[in-house]
C-alpha positions in Angstrom: 8.9 1.3 11.9 11.7 3.2 10.4 10.4 3.9 6.9 7.5 6.1 6.1 6.3 4.1 3.1 2.6 4.6 2.6 1.9 0.9 2.1 3.6 -0.1 5.3 1.7 2.6 7.3 -1.6 1.7 5.8 -1.1 -1.9 6.6 -0.1 -1.2 10.2 -3.0 1.1 10.9 -5.3 -1.4 9.1 -4.0 -4.1 11.3 -4.9 -2.2 14.4 -8.4 -1.5 13.1 -8.9 -5.1 12.1 -7.7 -6.4 15.5 -10.1 -4.1 17.4 -7.2 -2.3 19.1 -8.7 1.0 18.2 -12.1 1.3 19.9 -15.2 1.9 17.7 -16.2 5.5 17.7 -13.0 6.7 19.4 -10.8 9.5 18.2 -7.5 8.2 16.8 -4.6 9.5 18.9 -2.1 10.5 16.3 0.6 11.3 18.9 0.4 7.7 20.2 0.5 6.2 16.7 3.5 8.4 15.8 5.3 7.0 18.9 4.3 3.4 18.4 5.0 3.3 14.6 8.1 5.5 14.8 7.0 7.8 12.0 6.5 11.5 11.6 3.1 13.2 11.7 2.8 14.2 8.1 3.0 10.7 6.5 0.7 9.3 9.2 -1.9 12.0 8.5 -1.7 11.3 4.8 -2.2 7.6 5.5 -5.2 8.2 7.7 -6.7 10.5 4.9 -6.2 7.6 2.5 -7.9 5.1 4.8 -10.7 7.6 5.3 -11.2 7.5 1.5 -11.5 3.7 1.8 -14.1 4.0 4.5 -11.8 2.5 7.2 -11.7 5.6 9.3 -13.8 8.8 9.5 -12.3 12.2 9.0 -14.0 15.2 10.6 -12.8 18.7 9.8 -11.0 20.4 12.7 -11.6 17.3 14.9 -9.3 14.7 13.4 -9.8 11.0 12.5 -12.1 8.6 14.2 -12.7 4.9 14.2 -16.2 4.2 12.6 -18.9 3.7 15.2 -20.1 0.2 15.9 -23.8 0.1 15.0 -26.1 -2.0 12.9 -25.8 0.3 9.9 -22.0 0.1 10.0 -22.1 -3.6 10.3 -24.4 -4.0 7.3 -22.5 -1.5 5.2 -19.2 -3.4 5.9 -20.6 -6.7 4.8 -22.4 -5.2 1.8 -19.1 -3.6 0.6 -17.3 -6.9 1.0 -20.0 -8.6 -1.1 -19.8 -5.9 -3.9 -16.0 -5.7 -4.1 -15.3 -9.5 -4.0 -18.0 -10.2 -6.6 -16.9 -7.4 -8.9 -13.2 -8.6 -8.6 -14.3 -12.2 -9.4 -16.3 -11.1 -12.5 -13.3 -9.2 -13.8 -11.0 -12.1 -13.3 -9.9 -14.1 -16.4 -10.6 -17.8 -16.7 -8.6 -19.4 -13.9 -5.5 -21.4 -14.6 -5.0 -24.9 -13.3 -2.5 -23.5 -10.8 -5.2 -21.1 -9.5 -7.7 -23.8 -9.2 -5.2 -25.9 -7.3 -4.5 -23.0 -4.9 -8.2 -22.7 -4.1 -8.5 -26.5 -3.5 -5.4 -26.5 -1.3 -7.6 -25.1 1.5 -9.4 -28.4 1.7 -10.4 -30.7 3.4 -11.7 -28.0 5.7 -11.3 -24.2 5.8 -12.0 -23.8 9.4 -10.6 -26.7 11.4 -12.3 -27.0 14.8 -8.9 -26.8 16.5 -8.0 -23.5 14.9 -8.2 -20.3 17.1 -10.5 -17.5 15.8 -7.5 -15.5 14.4 -6.1 -18.4 12.4 -9.6 -19.3 11.1 -10.1 -15.7 9.9 -6.7 -15.6 8.4 -7.6 -18.7 6.4 -10.9 -17.2 5.3 -9.2 -14.0 4.0 -6.6 -16.1 2.3 -9.3 -18.0 0.4 -11.0 -14.8 -0.6 -7.8 -13.3 -1.9 -6.8 -16.4 -3.8 -10.3 -16.4 -5.3 -10.0 -13.0 -6.8 -6.3 -13.1 -7.3 -6.7 -13.1 -11.1 -8.3 -9.6 -11.1 -5.8 -7.2 -12.7 -7.6 -4.1 -11.5 -5.3 -2.7 -8.8 -7.8 -0.2 -7.4 -10.4 -2.9 -7.0 -7.9 -5.2 -5.3 -7.2 -2.4 -2.8 -10.9 -2.1 -2.2 -11.2 -5.9 -1.7 -8.5 -5.8 1.0 -10.1 -2.8 2.7 -13.4 -4.5 2.8 -11.9 -7.6 4.4 -10.3 -5.3 7.1 -13.7 -3.7 7.8 -15.5 -6.9 8.5 -12.7 -8.5 10.5 -13.7 -7.2 14.0 -17.3 -8.3 13.4 -16.2 -11.7 12.2 -14.1 -12.1 15.3 -17.0 -11.2 17.5 -19.3 -13.7 15.8 -16.8 -16.5 16.3 -16.3 -15.4 19.9 -20.0 -15.7 20.6 -20.2 -19.2 19.1 -21.6 -18.3 15.7 -20.1 -20.7 13.2 -22.4 -20.0 10.2 -19.8 -17.7 8.6 -17.1 -18.1 6.1 -16.9 -19.6 2.6 -16.6 -23.3 3.5 -20.3 -24.1 3.0 -20.4 -22.9 -0.6 -16.8 -22.7 -1.8 -17.0 -26.1 -3.6 -19.7 -24.7 -5.8 -17.6 -21.6 -6.6 -14.5 -23.6 -7.3 -16.4 -26.0 -9.5 -17.9 -23.1 -11.6 -14.5 -21.6 -12.0 -12.9 -24.9 -13.0 -15.7 -25.1 -15.7 -14.8 -21.6 -16.9 -18.1 -20.2 -15.7 -16.9 -17.1 -13.9 -20.4 -15.5 -14.1 -22.0 -18.5 -12.3 -19.2 -18.5 -9.7 -19.8 -14.8 -9.1 -23.5 -15.5 -8.7 -22.8 -18.2 -6.1 -20.4 -15.8 -4.3 -22.9 -13.0 -4.3 -25.7 -15.2 -2.9 -23.6 -16.4 0.0 -22.2 -13.0 0.9 -25.6 -11.4 0.7 -27.0 -14.0 3.1 -24.0 -13.6 5.4 -24.6 -9.8 5.5 -28.1 -10.5 6.8 -26.8 -13.0 9.4 -24.2 -10.5 10.6 -26.8 -7.8 11.1 -29.0 -10.3 13.0 -26.0 -11.3 15.1 -25.4 -7.7 16.0 -29.0 -7.2 17.1 -28.9 -10.4 19.2 -25.6 -9.7 20.9 -25.8 -6.1 21.9 -23.8 -4.5 23.3 -21.8 -6.0 20.4 -19.0 -3.4 20.9 -18.0 -5.1 24.1 -18.1 -8.5 22.3 -15.8 -7.2 19.6 -13.5 -5.6 22.0 -13.1 -8.7 24.2 -12.4 -10.8 21.1 -9.6 -8.7 19.9 -6.2 -10.6 20.0 -3.3 -8.2 20.9 -0.3 -8.3 18.7 -1.7 -10.3 15.8 -1.7 -9.0 12.2 -4.3 -10.3 9.8 -3.6 -10.7 6.2 -5.5 -8.5 3.8 -4.8 -5.0 5.2 -5.5 -2.1 3.0 -2.5 -0.9 1.0 -2.4 2.1 -1.3 -0.9 1.7 -4.7 2.8 2.5 -4.7 
């Protein structure tokens, strides 16, 4: 990376977090990132401070930056934030245009084809979520939506790797899409909230069943892949 643009740096670091390339609970090696990303220390520290404000990393005075620990509380918090941010963005979205409804339906006939690898499946899920709330004109909330998708990505990958298929929006998206097509954004948001709330509970249950889940998440991390939806600060 030759340019020190905050958006590019935040996306690159977010990709590493989402891909599980930075181990949960570990201290972030700034010198290594400076070398890998080909940037200077100052903009990288500023980016990490920004990501700390988004909850993607933890900043400890005099000790540096750390990847959030992998525990049940962290898992539940990540899914709860995804639920809150996505639902809020949908409530603030205007009535969907025909083009937006077509974009959502374009993910049919199935969001998660059985032949898709976990990374592709998760990319498709994030794409559906981002299309769903694409009408929200609140830039700060859109940034939070992207950050929340990054936070749950390692856990989603671990769930798929252990054979759990009861994740993602395919089981309820037709209801959400129908409510949006009818102009009932409130009803669509209620359907979205209900599914994501239940999914947060399932994710916490999965973590308890599959301990040590940190190892499951680490093994499931695909090197060199960059998911869509990384956190990007406003430019």
